[in-house]
N, C-alpha and C positions, 0 to 999 in steps of 0.2 A: 504494500500500500504506500502511495506516495506521501511525502510530508505535507503536501498541500491539502490532501483529503483528511489527514489526521488533524490538521489545525482548523479546518473549516468544513463542517458537515455539509454546507450548502454550496460548495464551490461548483457543483454541477448546474446551478441556476444562474440566470442572467444577473448582471450587476444590479439592475433596477429591481428585480424580484428580491434579491438579497437585502437591499436597502429597505424594502417595504415589509420584509418578513417580521412577523411577531409570533412568539411561541407562548403557549398558555402556561401560567404559573399553577402547578398542581400542588403546591404546598398548602395544606389545609389551614394553618393558623389556629389559634386558640378559639374556644367557643365564643368568647367575647369579641374577638376580631371578626369571626364569621358573622356574628349577629349584626354587626354594623356595616357589613359589606355584601357578601354573596348570599347571605341568609342561611338559616338553619331549620331543620325539622323542629316543630314546636315541642315535640316530645322530649327533646334534649333539654329544653328550658324547664319543662315540668320536673325533670329528674335532677336538674343541676343544683349545686350547692349555692344558694342565694347569699351565703356569707363569704363566698370567694371574692377577694378584693377587686380583681380585674373585672369580674362579671358585675359586681355592684357598681363599678364605675361606668359600665356600659348600659346599665338598666335604666330606663326612663322612670323617674319617681311617679308613683301612683298607678302604673300599669300592673295588672295582676293577670297571671296565667294559671289555669288550673285544669287538671285532668278530668275527662269524662269517660265513664264506662258505657260501652255499647254492647248490648246483649243480643246475640242472634236468637231468633225464634224460628226454629226449623219449619220449612214449608210455608212460612208466612212472611218473614221479613226480619225486623230487628226492633229493639226497644232501647231508648237512651234517655236518661233524665237530663234536664238542663241545670236547674239549680233549685235548692230549697231555701225558703225565706229565712228560716231560723238555724240553718247549718251552713258550714262551708265558708267560702271566701266572701260572698256578699253579706252574710251575717257578720263576719269579722270586721268588714270595713263599714258596716252600717248603711249600706245602700240597697234599696229595693226599688225596682223600676216602677215609674208611674204609667208607662205605656210599653206594650209589646207589639212588634211588627215582624213581618216576613218580607223577604225580597228574593227575587230570582235574577241572576245575571247570566246572560247567554254565554256560551263558550267563546273564548277568544275576545272577551271584553274586559273593561276595567272601570273602576269607580274611584273618584277622588283625584287629588287630595281634598278631604273635607276637614274642617276644624270648627270647634264650638267655643264661644267666648268664655273665658274664666270670669267668675263673679268675684270682684275685689271689694272688700268692705269700705264704706265711705271713710275718707280721711287716712287711708292706708296706701302706701306705695306698693305696686305689684311685686317688686323685687323683695320687699320686706315680708309681704304676705306669703309668697312662695317659700321663702327661707324658713318662715315659721312652720308652714305646713309640712315641708318635706325634708328639712334639715334639722331644725331645732326640736320639733315635736311630731316626728313622722308616725308615731304610734297613736297619736290623739286624733283618730278619724272623726271624732265628733265636731272638729273644727270645719270639716269640709262642708261646702255650701251646695249640697246635692239638689236642694229644692229650687235653686236659682241659677244653676248652670248644668249643662247636659253632659253627663257621663254615659258611656255606652258599655253594655256587656253583650258580646257577640258569640253566636254558636253557628255551626255549619252542619247541615243535615244531608247535603248531597254535594258531590264534587270535591275538588281540591282548590284551596285558596292560597294565594300568596298575599301576605299582608305586610305593609310597611308603615311604621310609626315614626314620626319625627317631631321632637319637642321644640315648640316655637314660643314657649312662655318666657316672659321678660326675665333676664338675668339667670335663667336656668342653663346649665351646660348643654350645648348642642349635641344631642344623642339621637341615633337612629337604631331602630330594631326592625329586623326583616326576618320573617319566618313563614313556614308553610304548614297549613292546617288541613287535615283530612275530614271530610264529611262523614256522617254516620254510615253511609253505604260503603265506606272504606275503613272497616274496623281495624284500628291500629293504636299504637302509642301516641299517635298524632291527633287523636280526637281530644279537643280541648276547648275551653271557654277563655275569652279574653276581655278584660276590663280596660277601657280607654278613657283617661281623664279629659276634662275640658282643657283646651289649650294644646293638645297633642294632635297634630295633623295625622290623618290616616288615609291610606289608599289600599285598594284590593284589586288584584288581578286574578282572573280565572286561569287555572293551569289545566291543560289537557283539553279533551274534546267533548266533555259533558257540561251541561249547565250547572251553575252553582246556586244552591238554595241556602239562605241564611235566615236565622231567627235572632232578633236582637231586642233588648230592653233598654229603655232610656230613663234617666233619673228624673227628667221632666217630660211633660207632654210636648208634642211636636210644636215648634215655633219656627216659622220661616226665617226670622231674623237671627236665629242661632246657627243657621246653615252657611258658614263661611266656606268659600272655595278657593283653592290655590292650585294653579296648573291643572285644571280639571277639563281642559278642552278635549281630552281623550274620550269623554262621554258624549261628545257631539258628533254625530255622523254628518259630515258635510255633503251637500248636494253636488252632483257633477257640474263642472263649469258650464256646460251647455244648458242645464236646467236653470242655473243662476242667471245666465244671460237671457233666457226666455222670460223668466219671472220679472226681470228688471226692465224689460222693453216698455 
């Protein structure tokens, strides 16, 4: 083998191709690194040690992730609970939805980013309020203003979802969480519920070729003025240019 081939695997390609060439980085990185970049199966977050310093630094304050058990019913289908009011995560954080809803997303579509406005007490600076809520008194969930700001708890009953969360609250560290959730018809360790605080932007993409069906509860009843959108043009199917031209004649 010639020395040129030993020094350059790609010497058989043209110079322009070599300059344009990019190879994929197959190094996995830590769970925290994957969470903020390529994404992880949500089951890994359910099982992860939340006391791990690196994961704590990557986790968005107020976000909760909890496992769901899906039970097969032979010859009929399956059964899976969402949440119980007096048990589990929602009981622990003192939030019970005022409204429940369902949504279907067609295969190969996306939703968001959506964000709901945080409620800041009068006379308090947002940075000071968030510091009190999530740094100084994180266990004191009675401080949270569920009745005046929209928190979401989401479940998926069909399909596979990719969810991306991005913290845009004042003075909070910029953190991103990206993970994949299986619907009930894909029984696995990735069946989970997700709690999303107000002020955390969230987007969902449908993975695969089947529709995604979700059920979600909100801490307040629906208010159009709570529905902030950022970079959500993916939701709008544009008309063909010829149609636009015809309609504007």
